Every structure is written in structure tokens, then in C-alpha cells.
N, C-alpha and C positions, 0 to 999 in steps of 0.2 A: 504494500500500500504506500509506504513512504517513498519508494523509488518512483512509483507512478506519479505521485503528487509533485515530487522534485522534477521529474522529466517534463511535466506539463508546465511548471513554473519556468524552467529554463527555456523551453520552447517559446513561451510568451516573452520572456526577458530578452532573449537574443533576437527574436523577430522584431521587437521594438527597436533594439539597437541597430539592426541592419536596415530598417525602413525609415526611421526618424529618431535619431538619438535623443531629441528633446522629450520624447514621450516616455523615456526611462524614468522620469520624475514620479510617475504613477506608482513605482515600486518602492518609494521612500516615504518616510514620515518626518515630522519635526525632530524626532529623537534618533533618526538614522545617522550613520556616518559612512563615508566612502573614502577609501584611500586610493590615490592615483599618483603614480610616479613618486611615491614616498611622502606626498602631501596629504594631510587628512582634511576632509571637508565634512562639516557637521550641520545638520538641519537642512530643510528644503531649500533655503536661499543659497547657501554655499554650494550645495550639490547641484542645484539648477545652474548657477553661475559656471561651475566646472564643466557641466555637460555642454553648455553653450560655447565654452572656450575650446573644446576639442576640435582640432584642426582638420580632421578628415571629412570628406564628403561621402565616401562610400566605404563600407566595411562588410566583410564576409567573415563569419565565425563558424568554426567546425568544432563540435564537442567530441573529444576522443574517449573520455571516461569521466565518471562522477562517483563520489562516495557520499552517502547520505547517512547521517546519524540523527537519532532523536535528540531533541534539545531538552534542557532542564525545565523549561516552561511548557506547560501542557499544550499540545498541538503545535509544537515548534520543531523545526528541523535545522540542522547545519548541513550545508551542501558544499562540497569541494569539487571543483570542475577543472579538468585539464583539457586543452585543445590547442587550436591554432587560429590565428586571425590574419586577415589581409586588409590593410588600410591604403587605399589609393595607390597600390603598388602591386606588381605582379608576384612578389614573394610572400610566403606565409611565415609568420612568427609564432613560436611556441608561447603559450600563455597558461596561467592558472589563476583561479579566483575562488575565494570562499565566500559564502553567503551565510550569515548567521542569524539566528532567531527569526527565521522566516516562519510565519504563523500559517499553519495549514487550515484550509477551509474545513468546516465540519459538515 
């Protein structure tokens, strides 16, 4: 069950990233944080500003693997994703991401 929920979440998240990066804000709240390039961005305003500043116009993301663990908070998951991405360039780059305290729908 957890893997299915995580897979659906990741499909929605990366589809939003690949079609319009600004729509990623729907996955964050005022208490969310996002780290990008070693810089931490907290809350909707900082995360939105960072998403707007990302310089790519086209991105393709391929998921190679994911690990899903139940979180300490009821109905929450920790998801660790590995894959590759391509930004306005013919070459793919290896990448990894973890998503924590994702709350599962009931």
C-alpha cells in the first residue's frame, strides 16, 4: 500500500515538475522546507521564490528506484528517490531526493 501511494505521489510531483515547475508549490505548506544546491528554503514564499528562480525551461526526470518507509506521524511516509534528470541539455545527470513527512490520503 505504501509503495503504491508513494508511486502515485511521485508521478504527480514529477509530472508537475516536467510540465510547469511553478505548480510544484501545491506540494508544500507554510511549514515545509526545501533544500536546493545546499541552500535551505522555508515556507511557501521562499520555496515559491526558489522555484521561480530555477533557470531551466525544460526538464525530463526518470525514476530508477525508490525506498518508502512509514513515518512516525500517523499516515506519513518518507520517500527516497534515485534517478536521472535532463535540464535543457542532451545529457542526463544522476540525482537523488528524499521527501519526508508526506501525509498519505486516507
